[in-house]
C-alpha positions in Angstrom: 279.0 81.3 -196.7 278.1 79.7 -200.0 276.7 76.2 -199.7 276.4 74.1 -202.8 277.0 70.7 -201.3 275.4 70.9 -197.8 271.7 71.2 -198.9 271.7 68.0 -201.0 273.7 66.2 -198.4 271.1 67.0 -195.8 268.3 65.7 -198.1 270.3 62.5 -198.8 271.0 62.0 -195.0 267.3 62.4 -194.1 266.4 59.9 -196.9 268.8 57.4 -195.4 267.4 57.9 -192.0 263.9 57.1 -193.3 265.2 54.0 -195.2 266.8 52.8 -192.0 263.6 53.3 -190.1 265.2 55.4 -187.5 263.2 57.0 -184.8 264.3 60.3 -183.3 264.0 61.6 -179.7 264.8 65.3 -179.9 264.7 67.5 -176.8 265.7 71.1 -176.4 266.5 72.0 -180.0 265.0 75.4 -179.3 268.2 76.3 -177.4 270.1 76.6 -180.7 269.7 80.3 -181.8 268.3 80.8 -185.3 271.0 83.4 -186.2 274.4 84.6 -185.0 277.5 82.6 -184.1 277.0 79.6 -181.8 279.3 76.8 -180.8 277.8 73.3 -180.3 279.7 71.0 -177.9 278.8 67.4 -178.7 279.7 64.2 -176.9 281.6 61.6 -179.0 280.5 58.0 -179.0 280.6 56.9 -182.6 282.0 57.6 -186.1 278.7 59.1 -187.4 278.3 61.6 -184.6 279.1 64.6 -186.8 276.1 63.7 -189.0 273.6 63.4 -186.2 275.1 66.2 -184.1 274.3 68.6 -186.9 270.6 67.6 -186.6 270.5 69.4 -183.3 270.7 72.7 -185.3 268.4 71.6 -188.1 265.1 72.8 -186.5 266.7 76.2 -186.3 267.7 76.1 -189.9 271.4 76.1 -189.2 274.2 74.3 -191.0 277.0 73.2 -188.6 280.6 73.4 -189.5 282.4 70.7 -187.5 285.9 70.7 -186.3 287.4 67.4 -187.4 290.8 65.7 -187.4 293.2 66.3 -190.2 293.2 62.6 -191.2 289.6 62.9 -192.6 290.7 65.8 -194.7 293.7 63.9 -196.0 291.4 61.1 -197.4 291.0 61.4 -201.1 287.2 61.0 -200.9 286.5 62.5 -197.5 288.7 65.6 -197.9 287.0 67.2 -200.8 283.6 66.6 -199.2 284.6 68.0 -195.9 286.0 71.1 -197.5 282.9 71.6 -199.6 280.8 71.6 -196.4 283.2 74.1 -194.9 284.1 71.9 -192.0 287.3 72.9 -190.1 290.5 70.9 -190.2 292.2 70.2 -186.9 295.8 69.3 -186.6 296.1 67.7 -183.2 299.8 68.5 -183.1 299.2 72.2 -183.8 295.7 73.4 -183.0 296.2 77.1 -183.2 295.2 77.4 -186.9 291.9 75.6 -186.3 291.3 77.7 -183.2 291.5 80.9 -185.2 289.5 79.5 -188.1 286.7 78.5 -185.7 286.7 81.9 -184.1 286.6 83.5 -187.5 283.6 81.4 -188.5 281.8 82.2 -185.3 282.3 85.9 -185.6 280.9 85.7 -189.1 277.7 84.2 -187.6 278.3 80.6 -188.4 277.3 77.5 -186.2 280.4 75.5 -185.4 280.5 72.0 -183.8 283.2 70.7 -181.6 283.8 67.4 -179.7 285.3 68.5 -176.4 286.5 64.9 -175.7 288.5 65.0 -179.0 288.2 61.3 -179.5 285.5 58.6 -179.3 284.6 57.3 -175.8 284.8 53.6 -175.6 283.2 53.8 -172.1 280.1 55.5 -173.6 280.5 58.1 -170.9 282.1 61.5 -171.0 285.9 61.4 -171.1 288.0 64.3 -169.9 287.3 67.5 -171.8 289.8 69.7 -173.5 289.5 73.4 -172.8 289.2 74.4 -176.5 285.4 74.6 -176.5 285.1 77.3 -173.8 288.2 79.1 -175.0 286.9 79.3 -178.6 283.4 80.4 -177.4 284.9 83.1 -175.1 287.2 84.4 -177.7 284.4 84.7 -180.3 281.9 86.0 -177.8 279.2 83.4 -178.7 277.0 81.1 -176.7 278.2 77.5 -176.1 275.4 75.0 -176.4 275.8 71.5 -175.0 274.5 68.6 -177.2 274.3 65.0 -176.2 273.8 62.1 -178.6 272.7 58.5 -177.7 272.2 55.6 -180.0 274.7 56.6 -182.7 277.3 54.2 -181.2 275.1 51.3 -182.1 275.8 51.9 -185.8 279.5 52.5 -186.0 282.0 52.9 -183.2 285.4 51.5 -182.0 285.9 47.8 -181.3 282.5 46.7 -182.7 281.2 45.7 -186.1 279.0 48.1 -188.1 275.3 47.7 -187.7 273.0 49.7 -189.9 270.0 47.4 -189.3 266.6 49.1 -189.3 264.6 50.6 -186.4 267.2 52.1 -184.1 266.3 55.1 -182.0 268.6 58.1 -182.1 268.3 60.5 -179.1 269.5 64.1 -179.4 269.3 66.3 -176.3 270.2 70.0 -176.4 270.8 72.0 -173.2 270.6 75.6 -172.3 273.5 77.7 -173.6 276.5 78.6 -171.5 278.4 81.9 -171.9 282.1 81.4 -171.2 284.2 84.4 -170.4 287.6 82.7 -170.7 288.6 84.0 -167.3 288.9 80.5 -165.9 288.9 77.9 -168.8 289.3 74.9 -166.4 286.4 75.9 -164.2 284.2 76.7 -167.2 285.2 73.4 -168.9 284.2 71.5 -165.7 280.9 73.3 -165.8 280.3 72.3 -169.4 281.2 68.7 -168.6 278.9 68.7 -165.6 276.0 70.0 -167.7 276.6 67.4 -170.4 276.9 64.6 -167.8 273.4 65.6 -166.5 272.0 65.7 -170.1 273.6 62.3 -170.8 272.0 60.7 -167.7 268.6 62.1 -168.7 269.0 61.0 -172.3 269.9 57.4 -171.4 267.0 57.3 -168.9 264.5 58.3 -171.7 265.9 55.9 -174.2 263.6 52.9 -175.0 264.3 50.2 -172.5 263.8 47.4 -175.0 266.6 48.9 -177.1 269.2 48.8 -174.3 268.6 45.6 -172.3 270.9 44.9 -169.3 274.4 43.9 -170.4 274.2 45.9 -173.7 277.7 46.7 -174.9 276.7 50.3 -175.8 275.6 51.1 -172.2 278.0 52.3 -169.5 279.1 49.6 -167.1 277.8 51.6 -164.1 274.4 51.6 -165.6 274.3 47.8 -166.1 275.9 47.6 -169.5 279.1 45.9 -170.6 281.0 48.8 -172.0 284.5 49.3 -170.6 284.8 51.5 -167.5 286.5 54.8 -168.1 289.7 53.4 -166.6 289.6 50.3 -168.9 288.8 52.5 -171.9 291.8 54.7 -171.1 294.0 51.6 -171.2 292.6 50.6 -174.6 293.1 54.2 -175.9 296.7 54.1 -174.8 297.3 50.8 -176.5 295.7 52.1 -179.7 297.9 55.1 -179.6 301.0 53.0 -179.2 300.0 50.8 -182.1 299.5 53.8 -184.3 302.9 55.2 -183.4 304.5 51.8 -184.2 302.8 51.8 -187.6 304.0 55.3 -188.4 307.6 54.3 -187.4 307.4 51.2 -189.5 306.1 53.2 -192.5 308.8 55.8 -192.1 311.5 53.1 -191.9 310.1 51.5 -195.1 310.3 54.8 -196.9 313.9 55.3 -195.9 314.9 51.9 -197.2 313.2 52.4 -200.5 
């Protein structure tokens, strides 16, 4: 796949990381194969996760094609950039096309990234997983590599102001690959989530204590932080979904009147 945009974007991103004085804790990156199709399953805690999730494959010299929601591709600035990087557009109402595109990429030997939770977790813990990750990996016959990010939520996430101040630590932990067969997607998805939950616990435990003091909003409530619980986060997600639906109805009504 021809890449004209990706290499300079990587250089620019690494320059920004240095300017921000970011420190990286990277574990297990050797689990990303240097060639052949591979699907990276990444947890989702912030709006910049696709940038840092791709770093998991950087030591292996891979460029990751992320599956991302259609709204980003509809943006007049983000759309052309996403297409130039060969990311995969996902229509949440009709995901079959993106499924087939991801399988096609993987069979062609590409590295593809997916967020099994589909949306950002306000709880900073793993939400329920969709079965798409294991079904795509099984259909393409490629390894499924779990990736956990921590610290990205401190820069840009839901319900909190952006904070690009210097000196933050970004942790990236990569686990051993799974090899889904597709025979039982629910069980294989549960196995993926269990593996990523374990990696998340390890990653949080390794994170510098002085950067996540007790009560920090970016730390799960059960670990002494003040992030919403999974139940509270689900209520916030539902309210957000209702608000979006109301805005769409109002916009449609305004168009009909004009």
